[in-house]
N, C-alpha and C positions, 0 to 999 in steps of 0.2 A: 620224516614227513617230506613229501616232494614239494617243489615250488608251486605245483598246480593246486595242491590242497589248500595252501594259505593258512590263515589262522582258524582255530577251532577251539571250542570249549574243551577243557581237560576231560570232562566226562565223555565226550565224543572220542577223544584220542584213546582213552582207556578202553572204550567199547571195541574200538578197532584193533587194539593190542599192537599198535605200531610204535613201540617204545623199547629201547635197549637199556641195560643197566646204567651205562654212562649217561644216557639222556635222562634217566630217572634221577640220577644223582645231580645233574645240572638243574632240573626242575626243583628238586628238594632244596638245593642250596639257595636258589632264587626265592623260594617260598620263605625260608628262614631269613634271608636278607630283607625281603619285603616286610616281614613281621617285625624285624628289628627296627627298620626305618619307621614303621607306623608307631611303634612304641615310643621311639625318640620324639616323634611329633605329637604324642598324646592321642593317637587315633586308635580306636578299637574297631575292628571290622564287624564282629558280631555274627556274621553268617558265612564264614569261610567254608566253602564246599566245592566240589569239582565243577559245578555249574556256574561258579563265580570266579573261575580262573580261565583266562584266555591264553592259549599257547600258540605262538607264531611258528612259521616254517623253520626257524633256526632254534626252536625250543626255548625261546624267551617267553616269560610269562607276564601277565597283567591281571591284577586283582580288580574285580568290579563289584559294585553294590555294597560299599561299606555303609554300615548303619550308624556308627558313632555312639556306642553304648555309654551310659552315664558312669557306671562303676568301673573305672579304668582298670584296676588291678584284677578283679575277678573276670572282667571282660578279656583282658590280655591272656589270662590262664585258660579261658574257654577257647580263645583263638589258637593258642598253643596246642591244646588238646585236639582241636579240629584239624590242625595242620598235621599232627601226628597220625590221625586216622587216614587222612588223604595220602600221606607219604607211605603209609603201610600198604594202601591199595595200589599206589603207583609201583612200589617195589614188587608186589605180588604179580602184577600184570607184566612187569619187565623181567620177571624171573631173576630178581636179585638174590644172591646167596643170603641165607638166614643170618649169617654173621657179618654181613656188610655194615658199613658205618651208618648208612641211612636207615636200615632196618632197626638197628639198635637205637638210633636217635628217635625214630618214630615211636618205639616202645616207651622210651623215657619221657617223651612229650605227653603221653597219656597217663602218666603216674601223677596222682595228686596226694597230698599229705606230707608228713614229715620226711619221707624218704624220697621226695621229689628231687631229682638231680638238677633239673634246669629251672631257672627262674627268668631266663632271657633267651631270645633267639640267638643272640651273639654267642652265648655259651655253647649252644648246639652247633653253630657254625665252626667254632674253635674245635669242638670235639670231632666233627666230621673231618676237618682238615688235618687234625693231629692223627686220627686213625688212618687216613689216606697216606700220610707221610710215614707212619710206622709200618704200614703194609709194604710200601716201597722199600724202606730201610731193611725190613726182614728179607725181602726178595734179593736185595743186593748182598746181604750177609750170606744167604744160602748160596747164591751164585759164586761169591768169593770163596766159600768153603769148598764148593765143588771144583773150582779151578785149582785151589791149593791141593786138594786131594788128588786130582789128575796129575799135577806136576810132581807130587811126591811119588806117585805110582811109577812114573817114567824115570825117576832119578835113581 
């Protein structure tokens, strides 16, 4: 997003399709951080949707229009489900690989019932960061193996 564009609703950003996979991950991470902070404060948004998220020129986000639901736990799970749907849409518009950490996290957010993996946004953040670290570690291992193979070839 250029400096001239300024802040816009996430729905507008997604319509324009001006988002990369790394920007999608940044927005997703911030959404989970916001959700985690809201839960710690006992706040349930109740209406998380792309029209309730403002994105600034550096892809920072701001949630607007919290309703403050009464049933905190079911409200939190509804917020988590809504964030999963939003992140799935963001990942699709940004052409994120289907096996990326945010796509997998989005799918898990939408699961309800006994197999539900996440009960907190903090767990999702940890999973995203762990997957990112494991992806980098895997690349380093592959690169190291290629170097060793090349050295062995010339020895």
